[in-house]
N, C-alpha and C positions, 0 to 999 in steps of 0.2 A: 504494502501498500504507499501511495506518494504522499512524502507531508505537502502540507498546502499552509504560505505563509502568505502575510498582507505584502502588499508595495512595499508600505512604510518601512517593514521589515525589511524586505529584499535589497532595500535601497540604502539600509544600513549595513546589512551583510557585505554587498559590493562592495562601499565602501571601504569596510574591515577586510577584503580582501585585497586589494589593490597591492597592499605592501609583502603578499605570502606569495612562496612562491613553487612552482608543481611539483609535485609530488610524483602523483602518476603519467605514465602517456599510453594511450590504447596506439595498440599498433597494426601489422595484417593479421594477427590473431585473434583479432576483435574483444569481443566481450566473454571471456568466461566466466564459470562459476567463482575460480580459484581470484579472477581481476576483482569479483563482486564481494568476496568475502575477504580480502586486504583492504578494501575503499571502504567496505563496511567495519574492520578491527582500524582503519584510518579517523573516519569518524567519532568514535568511539571515543577516543583520544581526544582530537583535534576540533570537533565540529564543524568548522570549517577549512575545505580544503580542494584545492585548486586542481585539476587534470588536465591531459592536453591529448587532440588527435594529432598523430601524425600523418603523411601525408598516403600511403600504402595504408590507413583503415580503412575498411570496408563502410564503415557508418559517418554518419557528413557531425561536425562535432552536437547540434543540435541532436538528432538520433539519440547518440551515443550518452548523451546526458541523460535524454530521458529514459534509454532503455537502463541506465544504469544509477536512477534516478528511483523508479521504479522499483527495480530487484532489490535496492536495501536501505528503501524507507525514507528517503531522503527530497531534500526538493532541491530543485534547481535554480541557483539565485539569479547567474551571468550569463549566457555563451557570448563570446566575443572571439571571431574571427577560427584557429581551431583548437582557444582554452577556455575551458569552464569551467564553474564555481559548483558546489554541494553544500547543503548543511544540512543536520542533523543533531536536535539534541543529543547528548549524553544518555543513556536508559540506566547506567549504573553508578556516575560520580554525580556529583552535584555541576550542575550545568555552567558552561563556563563565561559563555555565553547570554547573556540578558539583551531578550528582545524587549 
């Protein structure tokens, strides 16, 4: 199930993500269950992550963002060029990011 956020929350998260480094790349192998698991673990630890699709990726950035968000229970914050940002509040720890 995909997480829904308001446009105001999305704007705040997008501003926060500007300084973040890209921590995942989606390449020619596409989106495997292992990729979704790793993204889920990163979201649990960080709550807000930046990813990118490589030229050889079978999906556009928008498609990849939507697929991963759906499978990881996250929200798509933004998609710009080959990069996209996902957000999901931590389930086990106290939330780091207050919305």
